[in-house]
C-alpha positions, 0 to 999 in steps of 0.5 A, a space after each residue: 629798260 628804264 624810261 631814262 635809258 630809253 629817252 637817252 638812247 632816242 636823244 643819241 640816235 637823233 644826233 647821230 641821225 641828223 649829225 651830217 644831214 644839217 650840213 648837207 641841208 644848209 648847203 643845199 638850201 644856199 645852192 637852191 636859192 643861188 640857182 632859183 635867183 639866177 634862173 628866176 624860179 620860184 623858191 620851191 626847192 629852197 624852201 622845202 630844203 630849208 623846212 627840213 633843216 629847221 625841223 633837223 635843227 629843232 629835233 637836235 636841239 631837243 636831244 642836246 637839251 635833254 643831254 644838257 640836263 643829264 650830263 651837267 659835267 659836260 654842260 660847257 660843251 653841250 651848250 657850245 653845240 646848242 649856241 651854233 644850232 641856235 645861230 644856224 637856225 636864226 639864219 
């Protein structure tokens, strides 16, 4: 297999792996923050989940960035996805 094929395969695997995890972690962060605030607890759980969320988003941005470079004919759709991931990361 060529290096380009391996990179593409890795990127697709990353995208598939985090496809649903990002949403789940985002919801978990919000729920944890609410619970910690109500119970006046330290933000241990929400911070841990937020870190996992950011790592997931960063890996996804890298994978989509590679796809953007390889598939210029789909740049509009890929840019839309990258913008959404950036917005989530900045929240």
